C-alpha positions as CSV (number, residue, x, y, z in Angstrom):
1,M,-15.6,7.4,-1.2
2,K,-13.6,8.5,-4.2
3,Y,-14.8,7.3,-7.6
4,Y,-14.6,8.1,-11.2
5,D,-17.5,7.9,-13.7
6,V,-16.9,5.2,-16.3
7,S,-20.3,5.3,-18.0
8,E,-23.8,6.4,-17.1
9,T,-24.3,3.3,-15.0
10,E,-20.7,2.5,-13.8
11,V,-18.1,4.0,-11.6
12,K,-14.5,3.1,-10.8
13,V,-13.3,3.2,-7.2
14,P,-9.5,3.3,-6.8
15,A,-8.2,0.2,-5.3
16,G,-5.3,2.0,-3.6
17,W,-7.7,4.4,-1.9
18,L,-9.7,1.4,-0.6
19,I,-6.6,-0.3,0.7
20,E,-5.4,2.8,2.4
21,Q,-8.8,3.5,4.0
22,A,-8.9,-0.1,5.3
23,G,-5.6,0.7,7.1
24,F,-3.3,-1.5,5.1
25,K,-0.9,1.1,3.7
26,G,2.5,0.7,5.4
27,K,1.4,-2.3,7.4
28,R,3.7,-5.3,7.9
29,F,2.9,-8.9,8.7
30,G,6.3,-10.3,9.5
31,D,8.4,-9.9,6.4
32,A,5.4,-9.3,4.1
33,G,3.5,-6.2,3.8
34,I,2.1,-3.2,1.9
35,H,4.5,-0.4,0.8
36,K,4.4,2.7,3.1
37,N,4.0,5.1,0.1
38,Q,2.0,3.1,-2.4
39,A,-0.9,1.0,-1.2
40,L,-1.0,-1.1,-4.4
41,V,2.5,-2.4,-3.9
42,L,3.1,-5.7,-1.9
43,V,6.6,-5.9,-0.3
44,N,8.9,-8.6,0.8
45,Y,10.9,-7.0,3.6
46,G,13.4,-9.9,3.7
47,N,12.4,-13.5,4.1
48,A,8.7,-13.7,3.3
49,T,7.7,-16.7,1.2
50,G,5.5,-16.5,-1.9
51,Q,2.8,-18.0,0.2
52,E,3.1,-15.2,2.8
53,I,2.9,-12.6,0.2
54,L,-0.2,-14.3,-1.4
55,A,-1.7,-14.5,2.1
56,V,-1.4,-10.7,2.6
57,S,-3.0,-10.1,-0.8
58,K,-5.9,-12.4,0.0
59,D,-6.4,-10.8,3.4
60,V,-6.5,-7.3,1.7
61,Q,-9.1,-8.6,-0.7
62,K,-11.2,-10.2,1.9
63,T,-11.1,-7.1,4.2
64,I,-12.0,-4.7,1.3
65,Y,-15.0,-6.9,0.4
66,E,-16.2,-7.0,4.0
67,K,-15.6,-3.3,4.7
68,F,-16.9,-1.8,1.4
69,G,-18.7,-4.6,-0.4
70,I,-16.3,-4.3,-3.4
71,Q,-14.3,-7.3,-4.7
72,I,-10.8,-6.1,-5.9
73,E,-8.8,-8.4,-8.1
74,A,-5.0,-8.8,-8.4
75,E,-3.5,-7.3,-11.5
76,V,-1.1,-10.1,-11.9
77,N,-1.7,-13.8,-12.4
78,V,-0.6,-16.0,-9.6
79,I,-0.1,-19.7,-10.4
């Protein structure tokens, strides 16, 4: 697993690496998906609703937690 030391007791694991390792990079779910070149970017390929984009995000978060035991958080606020 890739990581970077933050302090003597903490490390940072790149979310993009986790998402790629979980098999999401370039994956589509209808018109919503994850960019083929940048695992941190969610994409609307045409007619995905905001709810569909949010569902992809939540699925990624859930899968990363189940696979690696790491909770990733969205960098943007969703209301």
